[in-house]
N, C-alpha and C positions, 0 to 999 in steps of 0.2 A: 771869845772865851780866854784866849791867851792874854789879852789885855786885862781882863778881869782878874786872872791869876796874878799878873804883874802888879796890879794896883793893890790886891789883897796882901801880897807878900812884901813888896818893896815900899808901899806907902799905906800901911795898915791903919794908921790914925787919920789919914786923909782920904780914906776910901770913899766916903760919901761925896766928897768934893771931886775926887778923881774920876768917879764913875757915876755921874748924875744921870737921871732918867733920860734927859735930852740927848746925851751922848749915846746911850744904849739905843734909843730910837734912830739916831743918825746912822749908827753902825748897821743896824738891821735894814734900814731903807737904802743905804749905800750898797749892801749886798744884793738886795732885790733889784736895784737899778742896774747894777753891773750884769747880773744874770739876764734881766730882760733885754738890755741893750745887746748882749751877745746873742741871745736867741733871735732877736729881730734881724740882726745882720745875717746870721746863718740861714734863717728861714727865707728872708728876702732874696738872697742869692740862690737858694735852692729852687724857689718858685720860677726863676728865670731859665732854668735848665729844661731841655727836652728829655722826657723819659720814654724809653722804648724797650726796656728789658723786663717788662711785666709791671704789675702793680703790687705784688706781694713782697714785703720786706722779710729778709731772712733774719729776723730778730724778734725779741719779746715786745719791744716798743720802738717808736720812731726816734732814732738818733741820727745825727748828721752823717757819720761815715757809712751807715747802711743805706741811707737815702742816696748818697753820692754814687754808690755802687750801681744803682738802677739808671743813672744818667747815661745818655749816649752822646754826650758832648764833652768838651775839655773841662775838667773840674779843677784844674791847677789853681785858679784864683780861690775857689772854695777851700781847697786843701791848705793853701798858704794862709788864708785868713783864719781857718780853724786852728792851725798851728800858732799863729801870731796872737790871736785873741785869747784862746784857751791857755796858751803858754804864758801870756802876760798875767791873766787873772790868777792862774795857779802859782806862778812864780812870786807875784807880789804878796799874795796871801800866805804862802809858805814862808817867804822871807820875813814877813811881819811876825808870824808865829815863832820862828826860830830866833829872831831878834828879841822878842819879848822874853822867851825862856833864857836866852843868853844874858839879858839884864838881870833876870831873877837869879841865875847861878852866880853872876858877878856880885850881886848884893848879899847873898847868903853865905858865900864862901864855902870853904871845906866843912866848917862846923855845922852849917845848916843844910848841907847837901842831901842828907838822908830824908830830912823833913820835907824839903822842896821836892825831892823825887816822889815821895808818897803823895804829896799834894798835886803835883803836875803829871805824874806818870800815867795816870789813866787817860788824861787828855792827849798826851803825846802818843800813847799807843793807838788811840782812835784816829788821830791825825795821820800817823804813819801808815796805817792800814788803808785809810780812805785815799790819801794822796798817792800811795803806791799803785792802787787800782786805777785811779783816774789818770795818772801819768801813763800807765800802760795802755789805757783806752784811747787817749786823745793826743799824746805827744810821741808819735812814732811816724816813720816814713810811710808814704802813701802805699807803696807796694807790699807792706807787711800786714795788710788787713786780713784777718781770719775770722769769719763769721762765728764759728763755734767758740773760739777763745773769747771773742767779744761778748757773746751771750753769757758765758760763765762770769766774766768780769762785771758785766752790767747787773746780773743777778746778785753778785757779791756786793757791789756798792749800793744797790738800791734795796736789797732785802736783808742780807746777812749783817752788814755793818750797823744799820739802824736797829736790828734785833739785838745785836751784841752790846750796843751803847748802854742800855740800862745796867747790864751786868758789869761792864767795864767801870762805869762810874760808881756803882754801888760798892765796888771793892774798896773804895776809899773809906767806907763806913766801918768802924772797928767791930761793931756787932756782926755785920755781914762777914767780915774776915774771920772772926772767931767761929761763927757757925759753919763756914766753909771748911776751916781747918779741922773742927771736930768731926764733920761729915767725912772728910778725906781720911782722917786717922781711923775712924770707925770702919771704913771700907777696906783700908789696907790691912787692918787687924783681922777682919773677917776673911779676906782673901789669903792672907799670910798664914793663918792658923786654922 
């Protein structure tokens, strides 16, 4: 999405050439391949562990940190690979997003900053919320695992963020902004008077 915004703003007349369907398919397949490779590594290593602390996970769904809590063997390799692989994936994608928006800001300069902010702001807000939650979940020391905090964070990034995405992205639409402003003004008028 960040590349799409970059191509739309920095190369508007070349958009069709800069974002061909083949590139879009490649980006999607690359994302799925990286996720599948990461899942295969973590699942394969988890299957090698002996589990003796019960069979019930203290979580909504099966995530690697909660699985590792049930193991009764040394999980330092699993923890190191979790940090390395998830850290690499998150760092590379976040840096690509930030680089894309940096190029956009460089291209539009101060004059186009407001327009670029309105075009890119919704995506940046969604990225900030998602990455903040994921970094909290996966990029922290082994001893700081807290099941209840992880449940809240997992519910947040699997339920709340996808639920908010349509609202965040629809705020780019002028009609939606106008309707929301009218609605808020109506409520403040009713509450104030």
